[in-house]
N, CA and C atoms as a LAMMPS dump frame, in Angstrom:
ITEM: TIMESTEP
0
ITEM: NUMBER OF ATOMS
231
ITEM: BOX BOUNDS ff ff ff
-5.0000000000000000e+02 5.0000000000000000e+02
-5.0000000000000000e+02 5.0000000000000000e+02
-5.0000000000000000e+02 5.0000000000000000e+02
ITEM: ATOMS id mol type element x y z
1 1 1 N 379.826 69.323 205.574
2 1 2 C 378.635 70.135 205.879
3 1 3 C 378.627 70.3 207.335
4 2 1 N 378.295 71.619 207.739
5 2 2 C 378.333 71.972 209.203
6 2 3 C 377.043 71.529 209.868
7 3 1 N 377.094 71.468 211.155
8 3 2 C 375.878 71.114 211.906
9 3 3 C 375.14 72.432 212.235
10 4 1 N 373.878 72.31 212.432
11 4 2 C 373.074 73.392 212.793
12 4 3 C 372.841 73.367 214.279
13 5 1 N 372.432 74.492 214.911
14 5 2 C 372.308 74.484 216.332
15 5 3 C 371.276 73.596 216.91
16 6 1 N 370.147 73.545 216.104
17 6 2 C 369.06 72.652 216.492
18 6 3 C 369.397 71.072 216.615
19 7 1 N 370.299 70.758 215.712
20 7 2 C 370.807 69.383 215.682
21 7 3 C 371.638 69.174 216.965
22 8 1 N 372.54 70.037 217.275
23 8 2 C 373.35 69.954 218.461
24 8 3 C 372.454 69.77 219.693
25 9 1 N 371.5 70.745 219.717
26 9 2 C 370.527 70.662 220.913
27 9 3 C 369.813 69.38 220.981
28 10 1 N 369.407 68.834 219.816
29 10 2 C 368.665 67.472 219.846
30 10 3 C 369.554 66.372 220.363
31 11 1 N 370.78 66.305 219.842
32 11 2 C 371.707 65.289 220.345
33 11 3 C 371.947 65.333 221.843
34 12 1 N 372.13 66.6 222.283
35 12 2 C 372.468 66.819 223.769
36 12 3 C 371.182 66.436 224.628
37 13 1 N 370.062 66.848 224.188
38 13 2 C 368.819 66.582 224.965
39 13 3 C 368.53 64.985 224.863
40 14 1 N 368.858 64.393 223.824
41 14 2 C 368.675 62.931 223.694
42 14 3 C 369.717 62.22 224.62
43 15 1 N 370.924 62.733 224.738
44 15 2 C 371.941 62.021 225.617
45 15 3 C 371.77 62.41 227.112
46 16 1 N 371.051 63.514 227.38
47 16 2 C 370.939 63.958 228.814
48 16 3 C 369.438 64.397 229.074
49 17 1 N 368.645 63.262 229.173
50 17 2 C 367.092 63.501 229.242
51 17 3 C 366.947 64.398 230.55
52 18 1 N 366.063 65.338 230.383
53 18 2 C 365.703 66.184 231.558
54 18 3 C 366.719 67.334 231.808
55 19 1 N 367.774 67.457 231.003
56 19 2 C 368.692 68.492 231.11
57 19 3 C 368.261 69.809 230.621
58 20 1 N 368.813 70.819 231.178
59 20 2 C 368.592 72.255 230.58
60 20 3 C 369.742 72.366 229.543
61 21 1 N 369.327 72.661 228.335
62 21 2 C 370.365 72.775 227.304
63 21 3 C 370.001 74.061 226.504
64 22 1 N 371.029 74.821 226.394
65 22 2 C 371.012 76.132 225.601
66 22 3 C 372.188 76.027 224.693
67 23 1 N 371.842 76.163 223.288
68 23 2 C 372.886 76.17 222.29
69 23 3 C 372.775 77.596 221.639
70 24 1 N 373.933 78.323 221.479
71 24 2 C 373.925 79.529 220.805
72 24 3 C 375.089 79.556 219.651
73 25 1 N 374.768 80.196 218.512
74 25 2 C 375.641 80.398 217.472
75 25 3 C 376.438 81.736 217.853
76 26 1 N 377.757 81.538 218.278
77 26 2 C 378.514 82.531 218.898
78 26 3 C 378.896 83.57 217.821
79 27 1 N 379.294 83.148 216.585
80 27 2 C 379.807 84.085 215.652
81 27 3 C 378.815 84.414 214.55
82 28 1 N 377.544 83.72 214.599
83 28 2 C 376.588 84.047 213.55
84 28 3 C 376.941 83.416 212.155
85 29 1 N 377.923 82.512 212.254
86 29 2 C 378.413 81.919 210.969
87 29 3 C 378.026 80.406 210.845
88 30 1 N 377.263 79.95 211.907
89 30 2 C 376.911 78.5 211.806
90 30 3 C 378.039 77.501 211.93
91 31 1 N 379.279 78.087 212.482
92 31 2 C 380.426 77.262 212.636
93 31 3 C 381.025 77.237 213.995
94 32 1 N 380.651 78.204 214.874
95 32 2 C 381.145 78.38 216.195
96 32 3 C 380.053 78.434 217.219
97 33 1 N 379.817 77.438 218.017
98 33 2 C 378.709 77.336 218.844
99 33 3 C 379.112 77.376 220.368
100 34 1 N 378.193 77.676 221.176
101 34 2 C 378.392 77.637 222.662
102 34 3 C 377.21 76.787 223.151
103 35 1 N 377.411 75.939 224.069
104 35 2 C 376.439 75.191 224.732
105 35 3 C 376.522 75.223 226.294
106 36 1 N 375.368 75.416 226.839
107 36 2 C 375.275 75.445 228.361
108 36 3 C 374.42 74.294 228.694
109 37 1 N 374.841 73.269 229.409
110 37 2 C 374.111 72.055 229.799
111 37 3 C 374.152 71.934 231.329
112 38 1 N 372.95 71.821 231.952
113 38 2 C 372.838 71.515 233.356
114 38 3 C 372.133 70.089 233.351
115 39 1 N 372.848 69.12 233.992
116 39 2 C 372.3 67.816 233.952
117 39 3 C 372.622 67.059 235.251
118 40 1 N 371.655 66.248 235.672
119 40 2 C 371.992 65.365 236.852
120 40 3 C 373.107 64.322 236.597
121 41 1 N 373.281 64.001 235.303
122 41 2 C 374.253 63.082 234.882
123 41 3 C 375.682 63.629 235.138
124 42 1 N 375.807 64.884 235.384
125 42 2 C 377.226 65.496 235.712
126 42 3 C 377.524 65.446 237.155
127 43 1 N 376.549 65.1 238.085
128 43 2 C 376.797 65.078 239.469
129 43 3 C 378.058 64.116 239.751
130 44 1 N 379.044 64.681 240.493
131 44 2 C 380.06 63.842 241.045
132 44 3 C 381.205 63.706 239.956
133 45 1 N 381.007 64.335 238.771
134 45 2 C 382.022 64.208 237.628
135 45 3 C 382.841 65.48 237.624
136 46 1 N 384.111 65.375 237.271
137 46 2 C 384.955 66.409 237.117
138 46 3 C 384.562 67.183 235.73
139 47 1 N 384.994 68.382 235.621
140 47 2 C 384.717 69.119 234.379
141 47 3 C 385.198 68.398 233.129
142 48 1 N 386.357 67.78 233.225
143 48 2 C 386.883 66.991 232.054
144 48 3 C 385.963 65.861 231.768
145 49 1 N 385.517 65.177 232.775
146 49 2 C 384.608 64.027 232.542
147 49 3 C 383.275 64.55 231.919
148 50 1 N 382.719 65.756 232.45
149 50 2 C 381.402 66.141 231.942
150 50 3 C 381.722 66.505 230.52
151 51 1 N 382.737 67.22 230.058
152 51 2 C 383.025 67.555 228.665
153 51 3 C 383.058 66.347 227.703
154 52 1 N 383.787 65.239 228.253
155 52 2 C 383.977 64.116 227.473
156 52 3 C 382.569 63.577 227.219
157 53 1 N 381.636 63.515 228.28
158 53 2 C 380.354 63.056 228.018
159 53 3 C 379.638 63.76 226.907
160 54 1 N 379.785 65.134 226.894
161 54 2 C 379.138 65.99 225.846
162 54 3 C 379.771 65.618 224.516
163 55 1 N 381.091 65.399 224.379
164 55 2 C 381.647 65.051 223.139
165 55 3 C 381.136 63.773 222.637
166 56 1 N 380.953 62.788 223.586
167 56 2 C 380.401 61.465 223.184
168 56 3 C 378.934 61.624 222.739
169 57 1 N 378.216 62.554 223.348
170 57 2 C 376.813 62.793 222.987
171 57 3 C 376.762 63.284 221.609
172 58 1 N 377.707 63.993 221.067
173 58 2 C 377.691 64.49 219.751
174 58 3 C 378.082 63.615 218.637
175 59 1 N 378.297 62.327 219.086
176 59 2 C 378.447 61.143 218.163
177 59 3 C 379.501 61.411 217.085
178 60 1 N 380.707 61.805 217.467
179 60 2 C 381.747 61.948 216.603
180 60 3 C 381.829 63.152 215.586
181 61 1 N 380.903 64.102 215.904
182 61 2 C 380.727 65.281 215.013
183 61 3 C 381.717 66.337 215.396
184 62 1 N 382.197 66.346 216.675
185 62 2 C 383.194 67.342 217.066
186 62 3 C 384.439 67.188 216.235
187 63 1 N 384.882 68.352 215.646
188 63 2 C 386.092 68.363 214.884
189 63 3 C 385.863 67.976 213.474
190 64 1 N 384.574 67.624 213.154
191 64 2 C 384.208 67.339 211.72
192 64 3 C 383.17 68.319 211.292
193 65 1 N 381.958 67.921 211.406
194 65 2 C 380.734 68.723 210.972
195 65 3 C 380.679 69.942 211.988
196 66 1 N 381.026 69.63 213.213
197 66 2 C 380.979 70.695 214.279
198 66 3 C 382.444 71.283 214.46
199 67 1 N 382.763 72.417 214.075
200 67 2 C 384.078 72.923 214.143
201 67 3 C 384.524 73.427 215.479
202 68 1 N 383.696 74.124 216.142
203 68 2 C 384.048 74.737 217.47
204 68 3 C 382.885 74.721 218.361
205 69 1 N 383.081 74.288 219.733
206 69 2 C 381.932 74.402 220.684
207 69 3 C 382.61 74.692 221.961
208 70 1 N 382.152 75.869 222.48
209 70 2 C 382.425 76.297 223.895
210 70 3 C 381.478 75.752 224.795
211 71 1 N 381.911 75.011 225.883
212 71 2 C 381.03 74.325 226.686
213 71 3 C 381.047 74.941 228.117
214 72 1 N 379.774 74.901 228.689
215 72 2 C 379.634 75.212 230.168
216 72 3 C 378.697 74.122 230.597
217 73 1 N 379.269 73.375 231.537
218 73 2 C 378.517 72.208 232.118
219 73 3 C 378.396 72.286 233.517
220 74 1 N 377.295 71.889 234.148
221 74 2 C 377.009 71.867 235.54
222 74 3 C 376.11 70.868 235.901
223 75 1 N 375.994 70.554 237.211
224 75 2 C 375.006 69.674 237.79
225 75 3 C 374.133 70.593 238.611
226 76 1 N 372.803 70.288 238.796
227 76 2 C 371.993 71.031 239.677
228 76 3 C 372.408 70.934 241.095
229 77 1 N 372.182 71.963 241.76
230 77 2 C 372.641 72.072 243.215
231 77 3 C 371.57 71.462 244.106
């Protein structure tokens, strides 16, 4: 069963309190999502570290219930 965008957003907001999180269905098929996350938690972290943090926040769903996720991560300036 595929994940819905609202569940992805919920998990990300839970993992990154106070973050700005935007999740969009890129293809309109409920299978390919994009997420833009701005969080203080990303300060001082490399892009790879930030993305690993996001994958951990998704609690093992990436590659299973969540097929594809395009990420844009950043820390506030």
